[in-house]
GUPA-460176 format. One record per residue: residue in one letter; chain; x, y, z of N, C-alpha, C, O in turn. Coordinates in Angstrom, 2 decimals, m for minus. Layout:
BEGIN
["A"; "A"; [X; Y; Z]; [X; Y; Z]; [X; Y; Z]; [X; Y; Z]]
...
END
This chain:
BEGIN
["M"; "A"; [6.10; m1.15; 9.10]; [5.96; 0.08; 9.16]; [7.34; 1.02; 9.60]; [7.99; 0.86; 10.63]]
["P"; "A"; [7.53; 1.78; 8.81]; [9.06; 2.35; 8.76]; [8.91; 3.48; 10.11]; [7.90; 4.06; 10.51]]
["G"; "A"; [10.15; 3.52; 10.55]; [10.70; 4.52; 11.75]; [9.76; 4.28; 13.03]; [9.47; 3.18; 13.50]]
["K"; "A"; [9.37; 5.52; 13.47]; [8.72; 5.64; 14.64]; [7.36; 5.19; 14.64]; [6.68; 5.52; 15.61]]
["Y"; "A"; [6.81; 4.48; 13.72]; [5.71; 3.54; 13.49]; [6.06; 2.19; 13.50]; [5.09; 1.44; 13.40]]
["R"; "A"; [7.05; 1.70; 13.59]; [7.39; 0.34; 13.55]; [7.00; m0.64; 14.87]; [7.44; m0.55; 16.01]]
["V"; "A"; [6.21; m1.41; 14.44]; [5.94; m2.23; 15.61]; [6.42; m3.84; 15.52]; [6.97; m4.25; 14.50]]
["S"; "A"; [6.16; m4.68; 16.64]; [6.95; m6.09; 16.42]; [5.77; m6.68; 15.77]; [4.63; m6.22; 15.64]]
["A"; "A"; [6.35; m7.93; 15.34]; [5.22; m8.99; 14.39]; [4.23; m9.22; 15.29]; [3.13; m9.25; 14.75]]
["E"; "A"; [4.22; m9.40; 16.61]; [3.08; m10.05; 17.56]; [2.05; m8.77; 17.54]; [0.82; m8.89; 17.51]]
["R"; "A"; [2.65; m7.74; 17.56]; [1.62; m6.24; 17.93]; [0.96; m6.45; 16.50]; [m0.21; m6.81; 16.54]]
["A"; "A"; [1.58; m6.26; 15.14]; [1.07; m5.96; 14.12]; [m0.01; m7.30; 13.75]; [m1.06; m7.11; 13.13]]
["R"; "A"; [0.35; m8.41; 14.13]; [m0.91; m9.72; 14.20]; [m1.96; m9.47; 15.14]; [m3.00; m10.09; 14.93]]
["L"; "A"; [m1.92; m8.63; 16.23]; [m3.04; m8.13; 16.91]; [m3.61; m7.32; 16.07]; [m4.73; m7.66; 15.70]]
["F"; "A"; [m3.20; m6.40; 15.67]; [m3.79; m5.09; 14.97]; [m4.75; m5.56; 13.96]; [m5.94; m5.25; 13.84]]
["I"; "A"; [m3.82; m6.56; 13.06]; [m4.88; m7.11; 12.08]; [m6.03; m8.15; 12.36]; [m7.09; m8.28; 11.75]]
["A"; "A"; [m5.53; m8.90; 13.49]; [m6.62; m9.65; 14.10]; [m7.96; m9.14; 14.49]; [m9.06; m9.64; 14.29]]
["T"; "A"; [m7.57; m7.80; 15.22]; [m8.62; m7.00; 15.49]; [m9.64; m6.60; 14.22]; [m10.86; m6.65; 14.33]]
["L"; "A"; [m8.96; m6.20; 13.03]; [m9.82; m5.74; 12.07]; [m10.34; m6.79; 11.15]; [m11.29; m6.53; 10.41]]
["R"; "A"; [m9.70; m8.07; 11.16]; [m9.78; m9.22; 10.40]; [m11.14; m9.12; 9.73]; [m11.13; m8.95; 8.51]]
["G"; "A"; [m12.26; m9.19; 10.33]; [m13.51; m9.29; 9.78]; [m14.12; m8.02; 9.09]; [m15.32; m7.93; 8.80]]
["Q"; "A"; [m13.28; m7.14; 8.88]; [m13.85; m6.04; 8.27]; [m12.71; m6.05; 7.11]; [m13.08; m5.24; 6.25]]
["L"; "A"; [m11.74; m6.52; 6.82]; [m10.69; m6.72; 5.58]; [m11.15; m7.69; 4.67]; [m11.81; m8.65; 5.06]]
["R"; "A"; [m10.79; m7.48; 3.29]; [m10.94; m8.23; 2.33]; [m9.76; m8.32; 1.40]; [m9.26; m7.29; 0.94]]
["V"; "A"; [m9.28; m9.52; 1.10]; [m8.16; m9.76; 0.41]; [m8.53; m9.41; m0.94]; [m9.64; m9.77; m1.33]]
["I"; "A"; [m7.58; m8.59; m1.91]; [m7.92; m8.03; m3.18]; [m6.27; m8.51; m3.56]; [m5.22; m8.20; m3.00]]
["A"; "A"; [m6.55; m9.43; m4.79]; [m5.14; m9.95; m5.48]; [m5.47; m9.53; m6.88]; [m6.61; m9.49; m7.35]]
["L"; "A"; [m4.34; m9.20; m7.51]; [m3.91; m9.03; m9.05]; [m3.98; m10.10; m9.59]; [m3.49; m10.97; m8.87]]
["M"; "A"; [m4.47; m10.58; m10.81]; [m4.57; m11.71; m11.65]; [m2.91; m11.69; m12.23]; [m2.13; m10.74; m12.16]]
["E"; "A"; [m2.70; m12.95; m12.78]; [m1.32; m13.03; m13.43]; [m0.90; m11.95; m14.29]; [0.14; m11.29; m14.20]]
["D"; "A"; [m2.16; m11.80; m15.43]; [m1.46; m10.74; m16.32]; [m1.50; m9.38; m15.83]; [m0.82; m8.52; m16.39]]
["E"; "A"; [m2.36; m9.06; m14.70]; [m2.00; m7.66; m14.12]; [m0.66; m7.43; m13.29]; [0.00; m6.39; m13.29]]
["Y"; "A"; [m0.37; m8.67; m12.54]; [1.27; m8.79; m11.98]; [2.15; m8.46; m13.18]; [2.80; m7.42; m13.03]]
["F"; "A"; [2.28; m9.01; m14.16]; [3.06; m9.16; m15.26]; [3.07; m7.84; m15.64]; [4.19; m7.33; m15.64]]
["D"; "A"; [2.01; m7.03; m16.02]; [1.92; m5.66; m16.37]; [2.47; m4.72; m15.84]; [3.15; m3.82; m16.33]]
["L"; "A"; [2.02; m5.02; m14.38]; [2.35; m3.82; m13.33]; [4.15; m3.96; m13.21]; [4.82; m2.95; m13.00]]
["I"; "A"; [4.72; m5.23; m13.37]; [6.24; m5.41; m13.00]; [7.01; m4.68; m14.48]; [8.13; m4.18; m14.55]]
["D"; "A"; [6.08; m4.80; m15.48]; [6.65; m4.19; m16.93]; [6.72; m2.80; m16.97]; [7.66; m2.21; m17.49]]
["E"; "A"; [5.66; m2.19; m16.38]; [5.58; m0.57; m16.18]; [6.44; m0.34; m15.20]; [7.08; 0.69; m15.39]]
["C"; "A"; [6.83; m1.16; m13.76]; [7.81; m0.56; m12.78]; [9.13; m0.70; m13.41]; [10.01; 0.11; m13.12]]
["A"; "A"; [9.36; m1.72; m14.30]; [10.84; m1.87; m14.85]; [10.94; m0.62; m15.70]; [11.90; 0.12; m15.52]]
["A"; "A"; [9.89; m0.29; m16.74]; [10.02; 1.00; m17.48]; [10.40; 2.06; m16.71]; [11.33; 2.80; m17.05]]
["A"; "A"; [9.80; 2.21; m15.74]; [9.83; 3.42; m14.91]; [11.27; 3.48; m13.93]; [11.61; 4.50; m13.33]]
["G"; "A"; [11.84; 2.52; m13.92]; [13.26; 2.48; m13.02]; [12.57; 1.94; m11.66]; [13.40; 2.12; m10.77]]
["I"; "A"; [11.63; 1.45; m11.23]; [11.07; 1.33; m9.79]; [11.47; m0.24; m9.74]; [11.15; m1.14; m10.51]]
["V"; "A"; [12.26; m0.26; m8.58]; [12.69; m1.53; m8.06]; [12.34; m1.77; m6.48]; [11.54; m1.08; m5.85]]
["G"; "A"; [13.16; m2.97; m5.89]; [12.82; m3.21; m4.65]; [11.25; m3.01; m3.65]; [10.08; m3.20; m4.00]]
["G"; "A"; [11.49; m2.81; m3.05]; [10.26; m2.73; m1.96]; [9.26; m1.46; m2.66]; [8.08; m1.49; m2.30]]
["S"; "A"; [9.54; m0.66; m3.36]; [8.77; 0.29; m4.05]; [7.71; m0.75; m4.82]; [6.52; m0.46; m4.87]]
["I"; "A"; [8.11; m1.74; m5.30]; [7.06; m2.43; m6.37]; [5.85; m3.11; m5.51]; [4.85; m3.57; m6.05]]
["Y"; "A"; [6.07; m3.11; m3.99]; [5.16; m3.27; m3.35]; [4.02; m2.32; m3.07]; [2.82; m2.56; m2.90]]
["D"; "A"; [4.70; m1.18; m3.07]; [3.80; m0.02; m3.03]; [3.03; 0.11; m4.48]; [1.87; 0.50; m4.53]]
["A"; "A"; [3.63; m0.18; m5.40]; [2.70; m0.21; m6.63]; [1.72; m1.28; m6.66]; [0.67; m0.97; m7.21]]
["V"; "A"; [1.79; m2.36; m6.25]; [1.14; m3.60; m5.87]; [m0.28; m2.92; m5.17]; [m1.42; m3.19; m5.53]]
["H"; "A"; [0.04; m2.10; m4.23]; [m0.85; m1.82; m3.23]; [m1.79; m0.72; m3.90]; [m3.00; m0.58; m3.79]]
["G"; "A"; [m1.04; m0.13; m4.49]; [m2.15; 1.18; m5.58]; [m2.65; 0.51; m6.42]; [m3.88; 0.61; m6.42]]
["R"; "A"; [m2.18; m0.25; m7.27]; [m2.99; m0.98; m8.20]; [m4.09; m1.95; m7.63]; [m5.08; m2.19; m8.33]]
["C"; "A"; [m3.97; m2.45; m6.50]; [m5.21; m2.94; m6.00]; [m6.06; m2.21; m5.34]; [m7.16; m2.70; m5.12]]
["A"; "A"; [m5.81; m1.03; m4.93]; [m6.79; 0.24; m4.30]; [m7.53; 0.73; m5.65]; [m8.70; 1.09; m5.61]]
["L"; "A"; [m6.81; 0.71; m6.83]; [m7.64; 0.71; m8.09]; [m8.66; m0.10; m8.64]; [m9.80; 0.22; m8.97]]
["K"; "A"; [m8.07; m1.23; m8.70]; [m8.88; m2.32; m8.88]; [m10.28; m2.64; m8.19]; [m11.27; m3.17; m8.69]]
["I"; "A"; [m10.05; m2.10; m6.68]; [m11.31; m2.22; m5.97]; [m12.26; m1.27; m6.04]; [m13.40; m1.47; m5.62]]
["G"; "A"; [m11.76; 0.17; m6.74]; [m12.26; 1.50; m6.51]; [m12.25; 2.07; m5.23]; [m13.15; 2.83; m4.87]]
["A"; "A"; [m11.31; 1.77; m4.53]; [m10.88; 2.49; m3.15]; [m11.06; 4.09; m3.05]; [m10.42; 4.69; m3.92]]
["E"; "A"; [m11.72; 4.81; m2.27]; [m11.61; 6.01; m2.31]; [m10.70; 6.87; m1.45]; [m10.78; 8.09; m1.39]]
["V"; "A"; [m9.75; 6.02; m0.74]; [m8.62; 6.47; m0.30]; [m7.60; 5.33; 0.13]; [m7.95; 4.21; 0.50]]
["L"; "A"; [m6.26; 5.78; 0.02]; [m5.18; 4.77; 0.06]; [m4.26; 5.40; 1.48]; [m3.61; 6.45; 1.40]]
["L"; "A"; [m4.35; 4.67; 2.60]; [m3.53; 5.36; 3.62]; [m2.43; 5.18; 3.92]; [m2.24; 4.02; 4.29]]
["T"; "A"; [m1.21; 6.09; 3.96]; [0.24; 5.62; 4.13]; [0.75; 7.01; 4.63]; [0.25; 8.12; 4.48]]
["W"; "A"; [1.98; 6.60; 5.33]; [2.68; 7.61; 6.00]; [3.76; 8.20; 5.10]; [4.48; 9.13; 5.48]]
["N"; "A"; [3.86; 7.53; 3.71]; [4.96; 7.81; 2.75]; [4.25; 8.05; 1.49]; [4.23; 7.17; 0.62]]
["Q"; "A"; [3.56; 9.39; 1.29]; [3.01; 9.80; 0.35]; [3.82; 10.04; m0.83]; [3.26; 9.78; m1.90]]
["R"; "A"; [4.98; 10.48; m0.88]; [6.26; 10.69; m1.92]; [6.10; 9.22; m2.57]; [5.79; 9.03; m3.75]]
["D"; "A"; [6.35; 8.26; m1.68]; [6.66; 6.99; m2.41]; [5.71; 6.72; m3.65]; [6.10; 6.26; m4.73]]
["F"; "A"; [4.26; 7.11; m3.32]; [3.22; 6.77; m4.26]; [2.99; 7.84; m5.53]; [2.21; 7.65; m6.46]]
["A"; "A"; [3.70; 8.82; m5.38]; [3.59; 10.08; m6.43]; [3.83; 9.49; m7.50]; [2.96; 9.72; m8.34]]
["R"; "A"; [4.89; 8.61; m7.95]; [5.40; 7.78; m8.97]; [4.72; 7.02; m9.59]; [5.26; 6.58; m10.60]]
["F"; "A"; [3.46; 6.58; m9.32]; [2.59; 5.54; m9.90]; [1.56; 6.05; m10.55]; [0.62; 5.33; m10.88]]
["G"; "A"; [1.59; 7.43; m10.84]; [0.32; 7.96; m11.59]; [m0.60; 8.95; m11.07]; [m0.44; 9.19; m9.88]]
["D"; "A"; [m1.47; 9.55; m11.64]; [m2.21; 10.76; m10.82]; [m3.36; 9.57; m10.32]; [m3.52; 9.67; m9.11]]
["A"; "A"; [m4.01; 8.73; m10.78]; [m5.08; 7.89; m10.56]; [m4.78; 7.21; m8.98]; [m5.58; 6.90; m8.10]]
["I"; "A"; [m3.69; 7.14; m9.01]; [m3.17; 6.50; m7.48]; [m2.93; 7.54; m6.70]; [m3.44; 7.41; m5.59]]
["T"; "A"; [m2.36; 8.51; m6.86]; [m1.59; 9.78; m6.43]; [m2.96; 10.20; m5.64]; [m3.12; 9.99; m4.44]]
["R"; "A"; [m3.80; 10.73; m6.36]; [m5.45; 11.13; m5.84]; [m5.97; 10.09; m4.81]; [m6.90; 10.54; m4.13]]
["L"; "A"; [m5.68; 9.04; m4.58]; [m6.21; 8.10; m3.54]; [m5.35; 8.60; m2.10]; [m5.91; 8.82; m1.03]]
["V"; "A"; [m4.01; 8.71; m2.32]; [m3.31; 8.73; m1.27]; [m3.33; 10.01; m0.16]; [m3.14; 11.20; m0.40]]
["K"; "A"; [m3.59; 9.44; 0.98]; [m3.93; 10.22; 2.18]; [m2.98; 9.71; 3.42]; [m2.70; 8.56; 3.74]]
["T"; "A"; [m2.56; 11.02; 4.02]; [m1.67; 10.52; 5.53]; [m2.64; 10.14; 6.64]; [m3.48; 11.02; 6.83]]
["P"; "A"; [m2.71; 9.42; 7.18]; [m3.46; 9.18; 8.18]; [m3.27; 9.78; 9.56]; [m2.10; 9.99; 9.86]]
["P"; "A"; [m4.32; 10.13; 10.57]; [m3.42; 10.87; 11.81]; [m2.66; 10.00; 12.25]; [m2.60; 8.80; 11.98]]
["E"; "A"; [m1.78; 10.90; 13.26]; [m0.97; 9.94; 14.30]; [m2.00; 9.25; 15.21]; [m3.08; 9.69; 15.62]]
["L"; "A"; [m1.30; 7.87; 15.45]; [m2.02; 7.02; 16.36]; [m1.29; 7.01; 17.63]; [m0.08; 6.76; 17.58]]
["E"; "A"; [m1.89; 7.25; 18.84]; [m1.26; 7.29; 20.08]; [m0.80; 5.73; 20.51]; [m1.51; 4.77; 20.20]]
["G"; "A"; [0.10; 5.62; 21.05]; [0.77; 4.32; 21.39]; [1.14; 3.38; 20.23]; [1.42; 2.22; 20.53]]
["V"; "A"; [1.17; 3.74; 19.05]; [1.71; 2.71; 18.03]; [3.31; 2.33; 18.06]; [3.69; 1.19; 17.77]]
["A"; "A"; [4.29; 3.46; 18.46]; [5.42; 3.40; 18.28]; [5.63; 2.30; 19.46]; [6.76; 1.87; 19.70]]
END
């Protein structure tokens, strides 16, 4: 997590362990990854932003109603379908 929301790896592991029973792994298939990488390359999207694109594409794949992020602007370039899902979560006490 960026900036003031950054936590240690141990604390992140504890957060995820707490939610583990409520989580489901979503993966893109080989062709879906290659299509996404082609789209990112054509749009000039590079580096860590590709991870955001993967998260957005996975959210679309499962029919998510919302994609929570503190970086809404980063997702705006991935198209209207993803942009409509993006919301900023309320600030959490004690995260930093």
